[in-house]
VEXDREN-2710 file (C-alpha; in Angstrom, 1 decimal):
% VEXDREN-2710
k/r/px/py/pz
1/MET/34.2/87.5/67.2
2/GLY/35.9/87.1/63.7
3/GLY/33.0/86.8/61.8
4/VAL/31.6/89.1/58.9
5/PRO/28.7/90.9/59.8
6/SER/25.6/91.1/58.8
7/THR/24.9/94.2/56.0
8/PRO/24.7/97.5/58.1
9/SER/21.1/98.8/57.4
10/PHE/22.3/102.4/55.7
11/ASN/20.8/104.7/52.6
12/GLY/17.4/103.3/53.0
13/GLY/17.9/99.4/53.5
14/ALA/20.0/99.6/49.7
15/GLN/21.7/96.1/49.0
16/PRO/25.2/96.5/49.0
17/GLN/26.6/96.0/45.5
18/ASP/29.7/94.0/46.4
19/THR/31.9/93.0/48.8
20/ALA/33.5/96.5/49.5
21/GLU/31.0/98.6/49.8
22/TYR/29.6/95.6/52.3
23/LEU/32.8/96.3/54.1
24/ILE/32.8/100.2/54.3
25/GLU/29.1/99.9/55.2
26/ALA/30.0/97.5/58.1
27/PHE/32.9/100.5/58.7
28/ILE/31.1/103.4/59.4
29/GLY/27.7/101.2/61.0
30/GLU/26.5/100.6/64.5
31/LYS/28.2/97.3/65.1
32/SER/32.1/97.1/66.7
33/PHE/34.4/95.0/65.7
34/PRO/37.4/94.2/67.9
35/LEU/40.8/94.3/66.6
36/ALA/41.8/90.7/66.4
37/SER/38.5/90.3/64.4
38/ASP/39.3/89.1/60.4
39/TYR/37.2/91.7/59.6
40/TRP/39.8/94.0/59.6
41/GLN/42.1/92.2/56.9
42/LYS/38.9/91.4/54.9
43/LEU/38.5/96.2/54.6
44/LEU/41.9/96.3/54.0
45/GLU/43.0/93.8/51.8
46/LEU/40.4/94.1/49.7
47/PRO/40.5/96.8/46.1
48/LEU/38.3/99.8/46.8
49/HIS/35.8/100.1/44.0
50/LEU/32.8/102.0/45.1
51/HIS/30.8/104.8/43.4
52/TRP/28.8/106.8/45.5
53/SER/27.0/110.0/45.1
54/SER/28.2/113.0/46.9
55/ASN/24.7/112.6/49.1
56/ARG/25.8/109.2/50.2
57/VAL/29.6/110.4/51.7
58/GLN/27.7/112.7/53.2
59/LYS/25.4/110.4/55.1
60/ALA/28.3/108.1/55.9
61/CYS/30.7/110.8/57.5
62/LEU/27.8/111.8/59.8
63/LEU/26.8/108.2/60.2
64/PHE/30.8/107.2/60.9
65/ALA/30.6/110.3/63.3
66/GLN/27.4/108.8/65.2
67/ASN/28.7/105.5/65.6
68/ASN/32.6/106.1/66.3
69/CYS/31.8/106.9/70.1
70/HIS/30.9/103.6/70.5
71/THR/32.4/101.3/67.9
72/ARG/35.9/103.2/68.3
73/HIS/36.6/102.0/64.6
74/LEU/38.9/105.4/63.9
75/ALA/41.2/104.2/66.9
76/LYS/41.7/101.0/65.7
77/ILE/42.0/101.4/61.7
78/LEU/45.1/104.1/63.0
79/ILE/46.1/101.0/64.7
80/HIS/46.1/98.4/62.0
81/LEU/47.7/101.3/59.7
82/SER/50.5/101.6/62.4
83/TRP/51.3/97.4/62.6
84/CYS/51.3/97.3/58.8
85/LEU/53.5/100.7/58.8
86/GLN/55.9/98.9/61.0
87/GLU/55.3/96.0/59.0
88/CYS/56.6/98.0/56.1
89/VAL/59.6/99.3/57.2
90/SER/60.9/96.0/58.3
91/THR/60.2/94.2/54.6
92/SER/61.6/95.7/51.4
93/ASP/58.7/93.9/49.6
94/VAL/56.3/96.3/48.2
95/SER/53.7/93.7/46.4
96/SER/53.4/92.5/50.2
97/SER/49.9/92.2/52.0
98/ALA/51.1/95.0/54.5
99/TYR/51.8/97.4/51.9
100/VAL/48.3/96.9/50.5
101/LYS/46.5/97.4/54.0
102/ALA/48.6/100.0/54.5
103/LEU/47.2/101.9/51.7
104/ASN/43.9/101.1/52.3
105/ALA/44.2/101.7/55.7
106/VAL/45.4/106.3/55.7
107/TYR/42.9/106.5/52.6
108/ILE/39.9/105.4/54.6
109/SER/41.6/107.2/58.0
110/SER/42.1/109.9/56.4
111/VAL/39.0/110.8/54.9
112/PHE/36.8/109.9/58.4
113/LEU/39.6/111.4/60.6
114/LYS/39.4/115.2/58.4
115/HIS/35.7/114.7/59.0
116/LEU/35.5/114.7/62.8
117/ILE/38.4/117.3/63.0
118/GLU/36.3/119.8/60.9
119/ASN/33.4/119.2/62.9
120/ALA/35.0/118.4/66.2
121/LYS/32.5/119.9/68.9
122/THR/35.1/120.1/71.9
123/ASP/38.2/122.0/71.5
124/ASN/40.0/118.9/73.2
125/PHE/39.1/116.9/70.4
126/GLU/37.2/114.2/72.2
127/ASP/35.3/113.1/69.4
128/LEU/37.7/111.4/67.9
129/TYR/37.7/108.3/70.8
130/MET/41.5/108.1/70.8
131/SER/41.3/105.2/72.7
132/LEU/39.7/101.8/73.4
133/ASN/37.2/100.4/75.4
134/GLU/38.8/98.1/78.2
135/SER/35.8/96.2/79.0
136/GLU/35.6/95.2/75.1
137/GLU/39.3/94.1/74.5
138/GLU/42.4/94.0/75.9
139/ILE/44.2/96.5/75.4
140/PRO/47.5/95.7/72.4
141/SER/50.8/96.2/74.6
142/ASN/52.4/98.7/72.2
143/VAL/49.4/101.0/72.7
144/SER/50.9/103.4/75.8
145/LYS/47.9/104.2/77.8
146/VAL/49.8/107.7/78.7
147/GLN/50.7/108.1/75.3
148/GLY/47.6/107.2/73.6
149/ILE/47.2/106.2/70.1
150/GLU/47.6/109.2/68.1
151/HIS/51.2/108.5/69.2
152/LEU/51.7/104.9/68.0
153/VAL/50.0/106.0/64.9
154/VAL/52.5/109.7/64.3
155/HIS/55.7/107.2/65.1
156/SER/54.6/104.9/62.8
157/VAL/53.5/107.3/60.2
158/LEU/57.3/109.4/60.6
159/ASN/59.0/106.5/60.9
160/TYR/58.5/105.0/57.8
161/LEU/58.6/108.5/56.3
162/GLY/61.9/108.7/57.4
163/ARG/63.0/105.5/56.7
164/VAL/61.6/103.9/53.4
165/ASP/63.1/105.7/50.3
166/VAL/61.0/106.9/47.9
167/SER/61.0/105.0/44.6
168/SER/58.3/104.2/42.1
169/ASP/57.0/100.9/44.1
170/THR/56.9/103.5/47.5
171/TYR/55.4/106.6/45.6
172/LEU/51.7/106.2/46.4
173/LEU/52.5/105.7/50.1
174/HIS/54.5/108.2/51.0
175/HIS/52.5/110.5/49.5
176/GLU/49.3/109.5/51.0
177/LEU/50.8/109.5/54.5
178/LEU/51.6/112.8/54.1
179/ASN/48.0/113.6/53.3
180/PHE/47.5/111.9/56.4
181/MET/49.5/114.1/58.7
182/LEU/48.4/116.9/57.0
183/VAL/44.6/116.2/58.2
184/ALA/45.5/115.2/61.3
185/LEU/47.6/118.4/61.5
186/SER/44.6/120.4/60.6
187/THR/43.5/121.0/64.2
188/GLN/45.2/123.9/64.1
189/LEU/42.7/125.4/61.9
190/LEU/40.6/125.5/64.9
191/SER/42.4/127.5/67.2
192/GLY/44.6/130.4/67.5
193/PRO/48.0/131.0/66.3
194/SER/49.0/131.5/70.1
195/LEU/48.3/128.2/71.8
196/GLY/48.8/128.1/75.5
197/ALA/49.8/125.2/77.6
198/ASP/46.3/123.5/78.3
199/ASP/45.6/123.8/74.1
200/ILE/45.4/120.2/73.1
201/HIS/46.3/119.2/69.9
202/PRO/46.7/115.7/69.9
203/PHE/48.6/114.9/66.6
204/PHE/51.1/117.6/67.0
205/ASP/51.6/116.7/70.6
206/ALA/52.4/113.4/69.7
207/ALA/55.0/114.5/66.5
208/MET/57.0/117.3/68.6
209/ALA/57.3/114.2/71.2
210/GLN/59.1/112.1/68.9
211/PRO/63.0/111.2/69.5
212/THR/65.4/113.8/67.9
213/SER/67.3/110.8/65.6
214/LEU/63.5/110.5/64.4
215/VAL/62.8/114.2/63.7
216/ASN/66.1/114.5/61.9
217/LEU/65.2/111.3/59.7
218/VAL/61.6/112.9/58.9
219/ILE/63.5/116.6/58.5
220/ARG/65.9/115.7/55.7
221/LYS/63.2/113.4/53.9
222/LEU/60.9/116.4/53.7
223/LEU/63.9/118.7/52.3
224/LEU/65.6/115.7/50.0
225/ASN/61.7/115.3/48.5
226/TYR/61.6/118.5/48.0
227/VAL/65.1/118.5/46.1
228/ALA/64.4/115.8/44.0
229/GLN/61.3/117.2/42.7
230/LEU/60.1/113.3/41.5
231/ARG/57.4/113.0/39.4
232/PHE/54.8/110.3/39.5
233/PRO/55.7/107.1/38.1
234/LEU/53.8/106.7/35.0
235/LYS/52.7/103.0/36.4
236/ALA/49.3/103.6/36.8
237/SER/48.3/100.2/36.4
238/SER/50.4/98.6/38.8
239/TYR/48.1/100.6/41.6
240/TYR/45.6/98.6/43.2
241/ILE/43.6/101.8/44.3
242/PHE/42.3/102.5/40.5
243/SER/39.3/100.5/39.1
244/GLU/39.9/99.2/35.1
245/GLY/39.1/102.3/32.8
246/TYR/41.1/104.7/35.5
247/GLN/37.5/105.3/37.4
248/PRO/37.9/106.6/40.8
249/GLY/36.8/104.8/43.6
250/VAL/34.7/104.8/46.7
251/LEU/37.7/106.8/48.7
252/GLN/38.7/109.1/45.8
253/ARG/34.6/109.6/45.5
254/VAL/35.0/110.6/49.6
255/GLY/38.1/112.7/49.2
256/SER/36.4/114.8/46.3
257/VAL/33.1/115.2/47.9
258/ALA/33.4/115.1/51.6
259/ALA/36.8/116.1/51.9
260/ASN/38.5/117.6/48.7
261/LEU/42.4/115.8/49.6
262/VAL/43.1/112.4/49.4
263/LEU/43.5/112.0/45.7
264/LEU/45.2/114.3/43.4
265/PRO/43.1/114.2/40.1
266/LEU/43.9/110.9/38.5
267/ASN/44.7/112.5/35.1
268/PHE/47.7/113.9/36.9
269/PHE/48.7/111.0/37.9
270/ALA/48.7/108.9/34.7
271/SER/49.5/111.9/32.2
272/SER/52.7/111.5/30.2
273/SER/52.9/115.1/29.0
274/ASN/54.8/117.7/30.3
275/GLU/51.5/119.4/31.9
276/ALA/52.4/115.9/34.7
277/SER/56.3/117.8/35.7
278/LYS/55.2/119.1/38.3
279/SER/55.5/116.9/41.7
280/PRO/53.0/116.2/44.4
281/LEU/55.5/114.5/46.7
282/ALA/57.6/117.5/47.0
283/ASP/54.5/119.7/47.1
284/SER/53.2/117.5/50.0
285/SER/56.9/117.5/52.0
286/LEU/57.2/120.9/51.3
287/ASN/53.6/121.7/53.0
288/ILE/54.6/119.5/55.9
289/LEU/58.0/120.6/56.6
290/LEU/56.7/124.5/57.4
291/ILE/53.8/123.1/59.7
292/LEU/56.2/121.5/61.8
293/VAL/58.8/123.5/61.8
294/HIS/56.3/126.9/62.5
295/TYR/54.8/125.5/65.4
296/ARG/54.9/127.0/68.3
297/LYS/53.2/126.3/72.3
298/CYS/53.7/128.3/75.3
299/LEU/54.8/125.9/77.7
300/GLY/53.2/127.8/81.0
301/VAL/54.8/129.0/84.0
302/ASP/53.8/125.9/85.9
303/ARG/56.1/123.7/83.4
304/LEU/58.9/125.8/84.8
305/LYS/58.6/125.9/88.5
306/ASP/61.6/123.5/89.0
307/LYS/63.9/125.4/86.6
308/ILE/63.0/128.8/88.5
309/ASP/64.7/130.5/91.5
310/TYR/62.2/132.9/92.5
311/SER/65.0/133.7/95.5
312/SER/66.8/135.3/92.2
313/PRO/64.7/138.4/89.9
314/ASP/67.2/137.3/87.2
315/SER/65.8/134.1/87.0
316/LEU/62.0/135.0/86.9
317/PRO/61.3/134.0/82.9
318/LYS/60.8/137.7/81.3
319/GLU/58.1/136.3/79.0
320/GLU/56.1/133.3/78.0
321/PRO/58.4/130.6/78.2
322/PHE/58.0/128.5/74.5
323/PHE/59.0/124.7/74.1
324/GLU/61.8/124.2/71.7
325/ASN/60.2/122.9/68.5
326/PRO/62.3/119.8/67.6
327/TYR/61.8/120.4/63.8
328/CYS/62.8/123.7/63.9
329/LYS/66.0/123.0/65.4
330/ALA/66.5/120.3/62.9
331/LEU/66.5/122.4/60.1
332/GLU/68.5/125.4/61.7
333/ASN/71.6/123.1/62.8
334/ALA/71.3/121.0/59.3
335/ARG/74.8/120.9/57.7
336/ASP/76.4/120.3/54.2
337/ILE/76.5/116.8/53.8
338/GLU/79.7/117.8/51.4
339/PHE/81.5/120.0/54.4
340/ASP/81.5/119.0/57.8
341/ARG/81.9/122.2/60.0
342/VAL/85.0/122.3/62.5
343/ASP/85.4/124.2/65.3
344/LEU/88.1/125.8/66.9
345/GLU/89.6/122.7/68.6
346/GLY/89.5/120.9/65.9
347/ASN/86.3/119.1/66.8
348/ALA/82.9/117.7/64.8
349/PRO/79.9/119.1/65.6
350/SER/78.4/117.5/68.9
351/GLY/75.3/115.4/68.8
352/LEU/73.3/114.4/65.5
353/VAL/72.3/117.0/62.9
354/VAL/70.9/116.8/59.8
355/ARG/73.2/116.3/56.8
356/LEU/71.5/118.3/52.9
357/PRO/73.1/118.4/50.1
358/PHE/73.6/122.1/49.9
359/ALA/74.4/122.9/46.3
360/SER/71.1/120.8/45.2
361/LEU/68.8/122.6/47.8
362/PHE/70.1/126.1/46.9
363/ASP/69.5/124.9/43.0
364/THR/66.4/123.5/43.5
365/LEU/65.1/126.7/45.7
366/GLY/66.8/129.1/42.8
367/MET/64.2/127.3/40.1
368/CYS/61.1/127.0/42.8
369/LEU/60.8/130.5/44.1
370/ALA/58.2/131.5/42.0
371/ASP/56.3/129.6/44.7
372/GLU/55.1/131.5/47.9
373/THR/56.3/128.3/50.0
374/SER/59.8/127.8/48.4
375/VAL/60.0/131.4/49.5
376/LEU/59.2/130.6/52.9
377/LEU/61.6/127.5/52.9
378/LEU/64.4/130.3/51.9
379/TYR/63.4/132.3/54.6
380/SER/63.3/129.4/56.9
381/LEU/67.4/128.7/56.1
382/VAL/68.8/132.0/55.7
383/GLN/66.6/133.3/59.0
384/GLY/67.5/130.2/61.1
385/ASN/70.7/128.1/59.7
386/SER/73.5/130.4/59.9
387/ASP/75.7/127.4/58.0
388/PHE/72.9/127.8/55.3
389/LEU/73.5/131.9/55.0
390/GLU/77.3/131.5/54.9
391/TYR/77.2/128.9/52.2
392/VAL/74.1/131.1/50.0
393/LEU/76.7/134.5/51.0
394/VAL/79.6/132.5/49.1
395/ARG/77.9/131.1/46.4
396/THR/79.6/133.2/42.9
397/ASP/76.2/132.4/41.0
398/LEU/74.4/134.4/43.5
399/ASP/71.7/135.2/40.8
400/THR/70.0/132.4/41.0
401/LEU/68.2/132.8/44.0
402/LEU/68.3/136.9/43.4
403/MET/66.9/136.9/40.0
404/PRO/63.3/134.8/40.7
405/LEU/63.1/137.2/43.9
406/LEU/63.5/139.9/41.8
407/GLU/61.0/139.1/39.4
408/THR/58.6/139.1/42.2
409/LEU/59.3/142.1/43.6
410/TYR/58.6/143.7/39.8
411/ASN/55.9/141.6/39.4
412/ALA/54.5/142.8/42.8
413/PRO/50.5/143.9/41.3
414/ARG/50.3/140.0/41.0
415/ARG/51.7/138.8/43.6
416/THR/50.1/138.4/47.6
417/SER/52.1/141.2/50.4
418/ASN/53.1/138.7/52.3
419/GLN/55.3/137.2/50.1
420/ILE/56.7/140.4/48.7
421/TYR/57.5/140.9/52.6
422/MET/58.9/137.8/52.7
423/VAL/61.2/138.4/49.5
424/LEU/62.4/141.8/50.9
425/ILE/63.3/140.3/54.3
426/ILE/65.5/137.7/52.4
427/LEU/66.9/140.4/51.0
428/LEU/67.7/142.6/53.8
429/ILE/69.2/139.4/55.8
430/LEU/71.6/139.2/52.8
431/SER/72.2/142.6/52.4
432/GLN/73.9/142.6/56.5
433/ASP/76.8/141.1/55.0
434/SER/79.4/143.3/53.5
435/SER/80.8/140.4/51.3
436/PHE/77.2/140.2/49.7
437/ASN/77.1/143.4/48.7
438/ALA/80.1/143.7/47.1
439/SER/79.9/140.5/45.1
440/ILE/77.0/141.6/43.3
441/HIS/77.9/144.4/41.9
442/LYS/80.8/142.2/40.3
443/LEU/78.3/139.9/38.7
444/VAL/77.2/141.4/35.2
445/LEU/73.9/140.1/34.2
446/PRO/73.9/139.9/29.9
447/PHE/70.0/140.9/29.9
448/VAL/67.2/140.7/32.0
449/PRO/64.4/139.3/29.9
450/TRP/61.5/140.3/32.3
451/TYR/62.6/143.7/32.9
452/GLN/59.8/145.8/30.3
453/GLU/60.5/149.4/30.6
454/ARG/64.1/149.5/29.1
455/VAL/66.6/147.1/27.4
456/LEU/68.8/146.2/30.5
457/HIS/72.4/145.2/29.0
458/GLN/75.5/144.0/31.3
459/THR/73.9/145.4/33.8
460/SER/75.4/144.0/37.7
461/LEU/73.2/142.5/39.6
462/GLY/73.8/144.7/42.3
463/SER/72.5/147.7/39.7
464/LEU/69.3/145.4/39.1
465/MET/68.9/145.4/42.8
466/VAL/68.8/149.1/43.4
467/ILE/66.5/149.4/40.5
468/ILE/64.0/146.7/41.7
469/LEU/64.2/148.4/45.0
470/THR/63.7/152.0/44.3
471/ARG/60.4/150.6/41.8
472/THR/59.2/148.5/44.6
473/VAL/59.0/151.8/46.8
474/LYS/57.6/153.7/44.0
475/TYR/54.7/151.3/43.5
476/ASN/54.0/151.1/47.3
477/LEU/53.6/154.7/47.1
478/SER/50.7/155.0/44.4
479/LYS/49.3/151.4/45.7
480/LEU/50.0/149.7/48.8
481/ARG/50.5/152.7/50.8
482/ASP/52.5/150.5/53.3
483/VAL/55.2/152.2/55.8
484/TYR/56.9/148.8/56.6
485/LEU/57.3/148.3/52.8
486/HIS/59.4/151.5/52.4
487/THR/61.6/150.5/55.5
488/ASN/62.5/147.2/54.3
489/CYS/63.1/148.8/50.9
490/LEU/65.5/151.7/51.8
491/ALA/67.3/149.7/54.7
492/THR/68.3/146.8/51.6
493/LEU/69.5/150.0/50.3
494/ALA/71.3/151.3/53.0
495/ASN/73.4/148.1/53.7
496/MET/74.1/148.1/50.1
497/ALA/75.2/151.7/49.9
498/PRO/78.6/151.3/51.6
499/HIS/79.7/148.7/49.0
500/VAL/78.4/150.0/45.6
501/HIS/80.8/149.6/42.4
502/ARG/80.1/150.8/38.8
503/LEU/76.0/151.5/39.3
504/SER/74.7/151.9/36.2
505/GLY/73.2/155.8/35.4
506/TYR/70.0/153.8/34.9
507/ALA/70.0/152.5/38.4
508/SER/71.9/155.9/39.9
509/GLN/69.3/158.1/38.0
510/ARG/66.7/155.9/39.6
511/LEU/67.9/156.3/43.4
512/VAL/68.3/160.2/42.1
513/SER/64.1/160.0/41.4
514/LEU/62.9/158.0/44.7
515/PHE/64.3/161.4/46.6
516/ASP/62.8/163.5/44.2
517/MET/59.5/161.1/45.0
518/LEU/59.6/161.4/48.2
519/ALA/60.5/165.5/48.5
520/ARG/57.5/166.5/46.1
521/LYS/55.3/163.8/48.0
522/TYR/56.5/166.0/51.6
523/ASN/56.7/169.1/50.2
524/LYS/52.3/168.1/49.3
525/LEU/51.8/166.9/52.8
526/ALA/53.3/170.5/54.6
527/GLU/51.7/172.6/52.5
528/ILE/48.5/170.6/52.9
529/LYS/49.2/170.4/56.6
530/ASN/49.8/174.2/56.7
531/ASP/46.6/175.5/55.1
532/LYS/44.5/172.7/57.9
533/MET/46.3/174.5/60.7
534/HIS/44.6/177.9/59.7
535/VAL/41.0/176.3/59.9
536/PRO/38.1/178.1/62.3
537/ASN/38.5/176.7/65.6
538/GLY/34.8/175.4/66.1
539/GLU/35.7/172.4/63.4
540/SER/38.6/172.0/65.6
541/LYS/37.8/167.9/66.6
542/GLU/38.0/166.5/63.1
543/GLY/40.8/169.1/62.1
544/ASP/43.2/168.1/65.3
545/SER/42.2/164.4/64.5
546/LEU/43.5/165.0/60.8
547/GLN/46.5/167.7/62.0
548/GLU/47.7/164.2/63.9
549/ASP/47.3/162.3/61.1
550/MET/49.2/164.4/58.6
551/ALA/51.8/164.7/61.3
552/ALA/52.4/161.3/61.7
553/GLU/52.9/160.9/58.1
554/LEU/55.3/164.2/57.4
555/HIS/57.3/162.2/60.2
556/ILE/57.3/159.2/58.3
557/TYR/58.6/160.9/55.2
558/THR/61.0/162.6/56.8
559/ASP/62.6/160.0/58.1
560/PHE/62.3/158.6/54.3
561/LEU/64.1/161.4/53.3
562/ARG/66.6/161.3/55.8
563/ILE/67.9/157.7/55.2
564/VAL/67.6/158.3/51.3
565/LEU/70.2/161.3/52.0
566/GLU/72.3/159.3/54.0
567/ILE/72.4/156.4/51.2
568/LEU/73.2/159.0/48.6
569/ASN/75.8/160.4/51.3
570/ALA/77.1/156.6/51.7
571/ILE/77.5/156.5/47.5
572/LEU/79.4/159.8/47.3
573/THR/81.7/159.0/50.6
574/TYR/82.8/155.9/50.5
575/ALA/82.0/154.1/47.2
576/LEU/82.5/157.7/44.5
577/PRO/85.7/156.2/43.2
578/ARG/83.9/153.4/41.9
579/ASN/80.9/154.5/40.7
580/PRO/81.5/157.5/37.7
581/GLU/77.6/157.9/37.3
582/VAL/77.4/160.9/39.7
583/LEU/78.0/164.1/37.4
584/ASP/78.1/167.3/39.3
585/PHE/81.0/167.6/40.3
586/PHE/82.9/166.7/37.0
587/ASN/81.1/169.6/35.3
588/SER/83.9/172.1/35.7
589/ARG/86.5/169.4/35.0
590/MET/84.6/168.5/31.6
591/ASP/84.5/172.4/30.4
592/ALA/88.2/172.9/31.1
593/GLN/89.4/170.2/29.0
594/LYS/90.4/170.6/25.5
595/MET/90.1/167.7/22.7
596/ASP/90.3/167.8/19.6
597/GLY/87.0/166.1/17.5
598/GLU/83.6/165.4/19.1
599/TRP/82.9/164.2/22.7
600/SER/82.2/160.5/22.1
601/VAL/80.5/158.5/25.6
602/GLU/83.7/156.6/26.2
603/LYS/85.9/159.7/26.2
604/VAL/83.1/161.6/28.8
605/LEU/83.3/158.2/31.1
606/GLN/87.5/158.6/30.9
607/VAL/87.5/161.9/31.8
608/ILE/85.3/161.4/35.0
609/VAL/87.3/157.8/35.9
610/VAL/90.4/160.1/36.2
611/ASN/88.9/162.7/37.8
612/CYS/87.2/160.7/40.6
613/ARG/90.3/159.9/42.1
614/SER/91.0/163.6/42.8
615/TRP/87.2/163.8/44.5
616/ARG/87.8/164.9/47.7
617/GLY/84.7/165.0/50.1
618/ASP/85.1/168.0/52.4
619/GLY/81.8/169.6/51.9
620/ILE/80.0/166.3/53.0
621/LYS/79.4/165.4/56.9
622/MET/80.8/161.7/57.3
623/PHE/78.3/159.5/59.1
624/THR/78.0/156.5/60.4
625/GLN/77.5/153.9/57.7
626/LEU/73.6/152.8/58.1
627/ARG/73.3/149.6/59.2
628/PHE/69.9/148.2/59.5
629/THR/69.3/144.3/60.7
630/TYR/66.8/141.6/60.9
631/GLU/65.4/140.3/64.2
632/GLN/62.3/138.1/64.3
633/GLU/59.7/139.1/66.5
634/SER/59.1/137.4/70.2
635/HIS/55.9/135.4/68.7
636/PRO/56.8/135.1/65.2
637/GLU/53.7/132.3/65.1
638/GLU/50.8/135.3/65.4
639/PHE/52.3/135.6/61.7
640/PHE/53.8/132.4/60.6
641/ILE/51.1/129.7/61.3
642/PRO/47.9/131.5/60.2
643/TYR/50.6/132.3/56.7
644/VAL/51.8/128.4/56.4
645/TRP/47.9/127.3/56.7
646/GLN/47.1/129.5/54.0
647/LEU/49.5/128.8/51.3
648/VAL/48.9/125.2/52.3
649/LEU/44.5/125.2/51.8
650/SER/45.2/127.3/48.7
651/ARG/47.7/124.6/47.4
652/SER/47.4/121.1/48.5
653/GLY/43.7/120.5/47.9
654/LEU/42.5/120.2/51.3
655/SER/39.0/122.0/51.4
656/PHE/37.9/123.1/55.3
657/SER/34.6/124.7/56.5
658/PRO/35.6/128.6/56.5
659/SER/32.7/128.1/59.4
660/SER/35.1/125.7/61.4
661/ILE/38.4/128.0/61.0
662/ASN/39.2/129.8/63.6
663/LEU/43.5/130.1/62.7
664/PHE/42.3/133.3/60.5
665/PRO/39.1/135.3/59.3
666/VAL/37.2/133.1/56.7
667/ASP/36.8/136.2/54.6
668/ALA/40.2/136.2/53.4
669/PRO/41.4/135.1/50.5
670/LEU/43.2/131.3/51.2
671/ASP/46.6/132.7/49.4
672/VAL/46.7/136.3/51.0
673/GLN/46.3/137.6/55.0
674/ASP/46.6/141.2/55.0
675/ASN/45.6/141.5/58.7
676/VAL/48.5/139.2/60.5
677/GLU/51.3/140.2/58.4
678/GLU/51.9/143.2/60.8
679/ALA/53.2/140.4/63.2
680/GLU/56.4/140.2/60.6
681/LYS/57.0/143.5/59.7
682/PRO/60.1/145.1/60.3
683/GLN/60.5/148.4/62.4
684/LYS/63.0/151.1/62.1
685/ASP/63.7/154.3/64.7
686/GLU/60.2/155.8/65.4
687/ILE/58.4/153.4/63.0
688/ASN/56.5/151.0/65.2
689/GLY/54.7/147.9/64.5
690/ASN/54.6/144.3/66.2
691/GLY/57.0/142.5/64.2
692/PRO/60.6/142.1/63.9
693/GLU/62.9/144.3/64.3
694/ILE/65.2/146.7/62.1
695/GLU/68.2/148.2/64.3
696/ALA/69.8/151.0/62.9
697/PRO/73.1/152.0/64.4
698/VAL/73.1/154.4/67.4
END
């Protein structure tokens, strides 16, 4: 016990080239080394600079999977990783052997854990063998038999991430621990989005069982990493994992060939050019944040028996009960570090909450909203965190967020449908606030550089929103033909209508032309339907089906036309004195004016402004102001879990065998998922779907 093993036979009995190769082959070999063996010290303290061919790497993973069932080397290296991280938290010396060993341990465990998860043969992940053989050695006192090794390692990883500050010296370990968490949580790729009480995801369950104080630390640190957008420190030579000449070592090789996940390209790290400005730590932090926050699992009725009074019908569960995700709760309860909210009695909020610099978070989001993951983070914040939403609504520079969102809609053909939906829902949530609708018309934009159809000078942010939303509807009519996208756009316009102020002439024309387009589409469908009604009875089956489809589409366009008419009505009824671009009423007033010289634009507009005060909408029917609200669907995980993982897979470098993915169809692109988006599509009145609801006034 404790001796260095004899060389394992591997790859045709080839002799080891150096000590590092010797130790790696021992790790994947047949002989089991106890936790107390000095083999682990030698493995984790040596710099690993091996270069194996892709075939040899694949064989290494297969051999490890074959032997791990009795060696339990995965469980043992995870225990050593936990011990090293605990020591790293307690000491500030990053040059210590604990830091070196932690880096090696997280590299090795990430690579082989990923292979075991990807090729798991059971849905409870018994192939991981996350336990020790009691007959072989004494179980350490800090390894709970009830919770298991996964709880020990997850707690240690999250504790390090939450408590140790990111610096040039700790950056690499932070980044690789986030990669490890990504691998550990990838068990979700093997199952569907709706998890039952009996579904097992060992690392997820361990993460959700962490104490609230640690959860809050982790959420705060992940968001601070995102806000900081730190670049990789340009001190590559100080990292022992890089061999001389910056050639990739064995673990980089394993990562790129077998897993393609552990390290980003080395030239990215070492580059001092502007191309290296993107922060891999910020990206990884956001990926883990989104995965944790959107996790959702059904508890099962058995877990609630003690809490339910079955003698009272009111106490029976109306739907499947879900556990309260502590990470989601932490994000929803986050508060601005600059402002401690006080209730009516003057008391500070009870309990521990995450304190964040909302101003910095707002600014970072404004810079990063071209990225789809940032859009999803913004949605998660404005939908779930009332304090952050309130903070956004009182900002006077709303263009910081709205301009990149509107530019995304403008470039809809080059964006994913899910990204478009997220942007529209964010705009809908913001438009529910009357102060937002008023303030966007007061913020004047000197110019809009990305708008190509015409030059927009001194256009209000509100006018630009009208222009882009009507343009999005028109694009959808010709390309996507998605009823829910129409509904989202029109719902936002309806919320804005009573608060419109000095709508530009171009925006007014776009709004009227939208009604004209919808009306022409409606009339065309009505004509086709009338023609089909005269089809002989012998062709009734296909004809009946076609007529039903026509009737449904006509009904949808009728609803759209009604909404647009009510939008125009609301502008005329509630906001005309503030919108002199409506011209028909004023033709007679203009003719009655006798003025020397030629009419100028300024003079015409002055006459209109004066006569706006005498406008009486007596002939216009007064409708209740349209107000649409967004409500998240009861099973949001059906949309968000697959969506998050597709974003992560497309951005993180984690490659996963398509044949192992059950979370979404394997033939779908990794950054687009059209077939699950209905779980997040809004609805109104008779327009039905499986998504969140937009409620119109009764």
